[in-house]
C-alpha positions as CSV (number, residue, x, y, z in Angstrom):
1,K,143.6,104.0,59.3
2,T,142.8,105.7,62.4
3,N,139.2,106.0,61.9
4,S,139.0,102.2,60.4
5,D,140.8,101.0,63.2
6,S,138.5,103.1,65.6
7,Q,135.4,101.6,64.0
8,K,136.5,98.1,64.1
9,E,137.1,98.7,68.4
10,H,134.2,100.6,68.5
11,Q,132.2,97.8,67.2
12,Q,133.9,95.0,69.3
13,S,133.6,96.8,71.9
14,F,130.3,96.7,71.3
15,L,129.9,93.6,70.4
16,Q,132.0,92.4,73.9
17,S,129.6,94.7,76.2
18,I,126.1,92.4,74.1
19,H,127.6,89.3,75.3
20,K,128.8,90.4,78.4
21,T,125.2,91.7,78.7
22,L,123.4,88.0,77.6
23,S,125.9,86.2,79.8
24,Y,123.9,87.1,82.9
25,L,121.2,84.9,81.7
26,R,123.8,82.2,82.3
27,H,125.2,83.6,85.8
28,P,124.8,81.0,88.4
29,T,123.1,83.6,90.5
30,I,121.9,86.3,88.7
31,G,120.3,83.7,86.2
32,P,117.4,82.7,88.3
33,L,116.1,85.9,89.3
34,L,115.9,86.9,86.1
35,F,113.9,83.9,85.2
36,I,111.8,85.1,88.2
37,K,111.4,88.7,86.5
38,L,110.4,87.6,83.8
39,L,108.3,84.6,84.6
40,N,106.3,87.3,87.1
41,G,105.9,90.3,84.2
42,V,103.9,87.8,82.5
43,S,101.5,86.8,85.4
44,S,101.3,89.9,86.0
45,S,100.6,91.4,82.6
46,A,98.0,88.8,81.8
47,F,96.0,89.8,85.3
48,T,96.7,93.6,84.8
49,T,94.9,93.1,81.1
50,V,92.0,90.8,82.2
51,L,90.8,93.2,85.4
52,P,89.6,96.6,83.5
53,L,88.0,93.7,80.8
54,V,86.4,91.3,83.2
55,L,85.5,94.8,85.3
56,V,83.6,96.2,82.7
57,N,82.3,93.3,80.5
58,K,81.3,91.1,83.9
59,L,80.1,93.6,85.9
60,H,79.4,96.8,83.9
61,L,81.4,99.6,85.6
62,D,81.4,102.9,83.5
63,T,84.3,104.9,82.4
64,S,84.5,106.5,86.2
65,Q,84.3,103.8,87.7
66,L,87.0,101.8,86.1
67,G,89.1,105.5,86.3
68,Y,88.7,105.5,90.7
69,F,89.5,101.5,90.7
70,M,92.5,101.9,88.8
71,S,93.2,104.8,90.3
72,A,92.9,103.5,94.0
73,S,95.8,100.8,93.2
74,S,98.2,103.3,91.7
75,L,97.8,105.6,94.3
76,S,97.6,102.0,97.1
77,V,101.6,101.5,95.3
78,A,102.5,104.7,95.6
79,V,101.7,104.9,99.8
80,F,103.5,101.6,100.0
81,A,106.4,102.4,98.3
82,S,107.2,105.8,100.4
83,F,106.2,104.6,103.5
84,G,105.5,100.4,103.8
85,I,107.9,99.0,102.0
86,S,110.5,100.0,104.9
87,A,108.6,98.1,107.2
88,S,108.1,95.1,105.1
89,M,112.1,94.6,105.5
90,S,112.4,95.3,108.3
91,F,109.5,92.3,109.4
92,V,111.5,90.3,107.2
93,G,114.5,90.4,109.4
94,N,116.1,93.0,106.1
95,R,116.0,89.7,103.9
96,S,115.3,91.0,100.1
97,D,114.3,87.2,99.2
98,R,111.9,86.9,102.3
99,L,110.2,89.4,100.8
100,A,110.0,88.5,97.6
101,S,108.4,85.3,98.8
102,L,106.4,87.4,100.7
103,G,105.1,89.6,98.0
104,L,104.5,85.9,95.3
105,A,102.2,84.8,98.6
106,L,100.0,87.5,98.9
107,R,100.0,88.2,95.8
108,A,98.8,84.5,94.5
109,V,95.7,84.9,97.8
110,S,94.6,88.3,96.9
111,I,94.1,87.2,93.1
112,V,92.2,83.9,94.6
113,C,89.7,86.7,96.6
114,F,89.5,88.9,93.6
115,G,87.6,85.9,91.9
116,G,86.3,85.0,94.7
117,V,84.5,88.2,94.9
118,V,84.3,88.8,91.3
119,S,82.2,85.1,91.1
120,W,80.0,86.3,93.9
121,C,78.7,89.4,91.9
122,L,78.8,87.4,89.5
123,L,76.6,84.9,91.1
124,H,74.0,87.5,92.0
125,L,73.9,89.4,88.8
126,I,73.2,86.2,87.6
127,S,70.3,85.1,90.3
128,A,68.5,88.4,90.3
129,D,65.1,88.5,89.0
130,D,64.1,91.6,88.0
131,T,66.6,95.0,87.0
132,S,66.4,97.0,89.8
133,E,68.5,93.8,91.6
134,K,70.8,94.1,88.4
135,Q,71.5,97.5,88.6
136,Q,72.1,97.7,92.6
137,L,75.0,95.3,92.1
138,V,76.5,96.9,89.3
139,L,76.9,99.9,91.4
140,P,79.9,100.6,94.2
141,T,78.2,98.3,96.2
142,E,80.4,96.0,99.1
143,G,81.1,93.9,96.5
144,L,82.3,96.2,94.6
145,W,84.4,97.8,97.0
146,L,86.2,93.8,98.1
147,A,86.7,93.9,94.2
148,T,88.8,97.2,94.9
149,I,90.0,95.5,98.0
150,A,91.8,92.9,96.4
151,S,92.6,94.8,93.5
152,I,94.8,96.9,96.4
153,A,96.2,93.9,97.4
154,V,97.7,92.6,94.2
155,S,98.8,95.6,93.2
156,I,101.1,96.1,97.0
157,S,101.9,92.4,96.4
158,S,103.3,92.9,93.3
159,H,105.3,95.7,93.9
160,M,106.8,94.3,96.7
161,H,107.9,91.4,94.8
162,A,109.3,93.5,91.8
163,T,110.8,96.0,93.5
164,S,112.6,92.8,95.9
165,L,113.9,91.2,92.9
166,T,115.5,94.6,91.7
167,T,117.2,94.3,94.8
168,L,118.8,90.8,94.5
169,T,119.6,91.3,90.6
170,T,121.3,95.0,91.7
171,G,122.8,93.8,95.1
172,A,124.6,90.7,93.5
173,V,127.2,92.6,90.6
174,S,129.5,95.6,91.1
175,V,128.1,99.2,90.6
176,E,129.3,99.0,87.0
177,Q,127.6,96.3,86.4
178,R,123.7,97.8,87.6
179,G,123.2,99.2,84.8
180,A,123.8,97.1,82.3
181,I,121.9,94.3,84.3
182,L,118.5,97.2,85.3
183,G,118.2,97.1,81.4
184,L,118.3,93.6,80.8
185,E,115.6,93.4,83.4
186,H,113.0,96.3,81.6
187,G,114.0,93.9,78.4
188,L,112.5,90.7,80.0
189,F,109.7,92.8,81.7
190,S,108.8,94.5,78.1
191,L,109.5,90.7,76.5
192,A,106.9,89.5,79.5
193,R,104.4,92.4,78.3
194,V,104.0,91.0,74.7
195,V,103.3,87.5,76.0
196,G,101.4,88.3,79.3
197,P,98.5,90.5,77.6
198,P,97.3,87.6,74.7
199,F,98.1,85.2,77.4
200,G,95.3,86.4,79.6
201,T,92.8,87.4,76.9
202,H,92.7,83.7,75.5
203,L,92.5,82.2,78.2
204,L,89.1,84.8,79.6
205,S,88.0,83.9,76.2
206,R,88.4,80.3,75.2
207,P,88.4,78.7,79.1
208,I,90.2,75.6,79.3
209,I,88.3,74.4,82.1
210,M,84.7,74.1,83.6
211,S,83.6,75.6,80.0
212,E,80.2,74.0,80.7
213,F,79.6,76.3,83.7
214,M,77.4,79.3,83.1
215,P,79.1,80.2,79.6
216,E,77.0,83.2,79.2
217,S,78.9,85.0,82.5
218,G,82.5,84.1,81.7
219,F,82.8,82.1,84.9
220,A,85.6,79.9,83.8
221,G,87.3,82.8,82.0
222,I,87.9,84.4,84.8
223,W,89.1,81.4,86.9
224,G,91.2,80.1,83.7
225,V,93.0,83.4,83.8
226,I,93.0,83.1,87.8
227,S,94.4,79.9,88.0
228,A,97.4,80.1,85.7
229,C,98.7,83.2,88.0
230,V,98.4,81.5,90.3
231,I,100.2,78.6,89.1
232,M,102.6,80.7,88.1
233,D,103.5,82.3,91.9
234,V,103.6,78.9,93.2
235,I,106.3,78.0,91.0
236,L,107.9,81.5,91.1
237,L,107.9,80.6,94.5
238,I,109.3,77.4,94.9
239,C,112.1,78.9,92.6
240,L,113.0,81.1,95.2
241,H,113.1,79.3,97.9
242,R,115.5,77.0,96.7
243,W,117.7,79.8,95.1
244,S,117.8,80.9,98.8
245,S,118.8,77.8,99.7
246,K,121.2,77.9,97.7
247,K,122.3,81.4,98.5
248,D,122.5,80.3,102.0
249,T,124.3,77.5,101.6
250,H,127.1,79.3,99.7
251,M,127.0,81.6,102.3
252,N,126.9,79.5,105.6
253,S,130.1,77.6,103.6
254,D,132.2,80.5,103.0
255,E,131.9,81.3,106.7
256,C,133.4,78.5,107.3
257,I,136.4,78.5,105.1
258,G,136.7,82.2,106.5
259,L,136.0,80.9,110.1
260,T,139.2,78.4,109.4
261,K,141.3,80.8,107.7
262,T,141.0,82.7,111.0
263,V,142.2,80.4,113.3
264,D,144.9,78.7,110.9
265,D,145.8,82.6,111.3
266,K,146.1,82.6,115.0
267,C,147.6,79.0,114.5
268,D,150.5,80.0,112.5
269,E,150.6,83.3,114.8
270,H,151.1,81.6,117.7
271,D,153.8,79.2,116.5
272,H,156.0,82.3,115.0
273,S,155.7,83.9,118.7
274,D,157.1,80.2,120.2
């Protein structure tokens, strides 16, 4: 009986833990941040899935060039995480919500710039008349370097946004609850990585905009993915701005309540002294 009772208690405790973890999704402060995290994961995974496909199939990079391209983005994120994140926090006044918004805005601009560079390379590749010009374009020329810079900017801004969101969610709960929040975040990000890649490849292969414009180049599919990612980033930016506004309003109201209590306490002390 003792063993059965202890098993029941463990089961009830396990179910209560699951229910408490899922209750964060309905939390007025944490719930919107987790939604932003999920949609951000879909946008990020869609772009990172399509990126090597575009580089290999459209710009004709070989395996070694693709490896250097992807390593440059990873190295830039490592350097920024080590030295740049603290400077960025100082720039936005040590506000994680502002840094997250800045990361979203920079990522949207960087994705558009990447699309512009790839489109420029495709247009030159299609308009090339002889084989030597085509071969020159597929090598790491100024177009490839610009695409690398734009991809690095996308990676850094994505890291900036994701790190800031994690700071906001873990800072909104107690120390004992941070493990559950981090686990829920990783679960949502894994779910986003299930949805994002097929979503990106579907838009790349079956464009819904400009489908008749240079269909052999894949121009429409590339800009279909870029448009979807930018639209999601804009939606996330609006949601994060509204969340920050509500948070500032609550903080101001709490400060007013605290100030009123302080004034009342001083008045009471004055009355008692009289």
